[in-house]
C-alpha positions in Angstrom: 7.5 4.6 -8.7 5.1 5.8 -6.1 4.6 3.8 -2.9 1.2 2.3 -2.4 -0.7 3.3 0.7 -3.5 1.2 2.2 -5.7 3.5 4.2 -9.3 3.7 5.4 -11.6 5.2 2.8 -13.5 8.3 4.0 -16.8 6.7 2.8 -16.2 3.3 4.4 -14.0 0.3 3.5 -10.4 0.6 2.5 -8.4 2.1 -0.3 -5.1 1.7 -2.2 -3.7 5.1 -3.1 -0.4 5.8 -4.9 1.7 8.3 -3.0 0.8 11.8 -4.1 -2.4 10.7 -5.8 -5.7 12.5 -4.9 -7.9 9.6 -5.9 -7.8 5.9 -4.8 -6.5 3.4 -7.3 -8.7 0.7 -5.7 -11.4 0.7 -3.1 -12.3 -2.5 -1.2 -14.6 -3.7 1.7 -11.8 -5.1 3.8 -8.2 -4.1 4.7 -7.1 -7.6 3.7 -8.4 -7.1 0.1 -6.7 -3.7 -0.1 -3.4 -5.1 1.0 -3.5 -7.9 -1.6 -4.3 -5.3 -4.4 -1.6 -3.0 -3.1 1.0 -5.8 -3.1 0.1 -6.7 -6.7 0.5 -3.1 -7.8 3.8 -2.7 -5.9 5.2 -5.9 -7.4 4.5 -4.6 -10.9 5.9 -1.2 -10.2 8.8 -2.2 -8.0 7.6 0.0 -5.1 6.6 -0.3 -1.4 3.3 -1.0 0.3 2.6 1.1 3.4 -0.2 -0.3 5.5 -2.0 2.1 7.9 -4.2 1.4 10.9 -7.7 2.8 11.0 -6.3 5.8 13.0 -3.8 6.6 10.3 -0.7 5.2 12.0 1.6 3.0 9.9 1.4 -0.6 11.1 3.5 -2.4 8.4 5.6 -1.8 5.3 6.6 -4.2 2.6 9.2 -3.5 -0.1 9.0 -4.8 -3.6 11.5 -2.5 -5.2 15.3 -2.5 -5.4 16.3 -2.7 -1.8 19.5 -0.6 -1.2 20.3 -3.0 1.7 19.5 -6.5 0.5 19.9 -9.3 3.1 23.3 -11.0 2.9 23.1 -14.6 2.0 
Protein backbone atom coordinates (compact mmCIF):
# COMPACT_ATOMS: atom_id res chain seq x y z
CA UNK A 1 0.00 0.00 0.00
CA UNK A 2 1.37 3.43 -0.85
CA UNK A 3 2.32 5.74 1.98
CA UNK A 4 0.25 8.91 2.28
CA UNK A 5 2.17 12.19 2.07
CA UNK A 6 0.80 15.44 3.52
CA UNK A 7 2.38 18.29 1.53
CA UNK A 8 1.61 21.89 0.61
CA UNK A 9 -0.58 22.10 -2.50
CA UNK A 10 0.96 24.20 -5.30
CA UNK A 11 -2.21 26.30 -5.58
CA UNK A 12 -2.56 26.88 -1.83
CA UNK A 13 -3.72 24.80 1.09
CA UNK A 14 -2.56 21.25 1.75
CA UNK A 15 -2.91 17.92 -0.02
CA UNK A 16 -2.83 14.22 0.72
CA UNK A 17 -1.04 12.30 -1.98
CA UNK A 18 -0.36 8.58 -2.21
CA UNK A 19 3.31 7.80 -2.88
CA UNK A 20 3.87 7.70 -6.62
CA UNK A 21 0.56 9.38 -7.47
CA UNK A 22 0.58 12.43 -9.73
CA UNK A 23 -2.68 13.86 -8.39
CA UNK A 24 -3.74 14.62 -4.84
CA UNK A 25 -6.26 12.27 -3.25
CA UNK A 26 -7.59 15.08 -1.06
CA UNK A 27 -7.00 18.85 -0.91
CA UNK A 28 -7.73 20.84 2.26
CA UNK A 29 -7.39 24.37 3.56
CA UNK A 30 -5.29 23.44 6.59
CA UNK A 31 -2.49 21.01 7.33
CA UNK A 32 -4.47 19.68 10.31
CA UNK A 33 -7.38 18.66 8.04
CA UNK A 34 -4.98 17.02 5.60
CA UNK A 35 -3.32 15.04 8.41
CA UNK A 36 -6.71 13.77 9.66
CA UNK A 37 -7.69 12.64 6.13
CA UNK A 38 -4.29 11.03 5.56
CA UNK A 39 -4.56 9.10 8.85
CA UNK A 40 -8.01 7.78 7.87
CA UNK A 41 -6.68 6.59 4.50
CA UNK A 42 -3.55 5.06 6.06
CA UNK A 43 -5.57 3.19 8.70
CA UNK A 44 -7.79 1.70 5.97
CA UNK A 45 -4.81 0.73 3.82
CA UNK A 46 -2.36 -0.27 6.53
CA UNK A 47 0.21 2.26 5.35
CA UNK A 48 2.21 5.20 6.74
CA UNK A 49 1.51 8.94 6.91
CA UNK A 50 4.46 11.20 6.15
CA UNK A 51 3.86 14.82 7.17
CA UNK A 52 5.97 17.48 5.45
CA UNK A 53 6.74 21.04 6.49
CA UNK A 54 5.88 23.90 4.10
CA UNK A 55 9.52 23.80 2.87
CA UNK A 56 9.21 20.10 2.01
CA UNK A 57 11.19 18.66 4.92
CA UNK A 58 9.63 15.71 6.73
CA UNK A 59 8.43 16.77 10.18
CA UNK A 60 6.63 13.63 11.35
CA UNK A 61 5.70 10.09 10.40
CA UNK A 62 2.96 7.78 11.70
CA UNK A 63 2.70 4.09 10.86
CA UNK A 64 -0.63 2.28 10.55
CA UNK A 65 0.71 -0.81 8.83
CA UNK A 66 2.34 -4.00 10.00
CA UNK A 67 5.28 -2.74 12.01
CA UNK A 68 8.27 -5.07 11.56
CA UNK A 69 9.52 -3.92 15.00
CA UNK A 70 6.45 -3.70 17.23
CA UNK A 71 6.99 -2.41 20.77
CA UNK A 72 7.62 -5.14 23.30
CA UNK A 73 4.97 -5.32 25.99
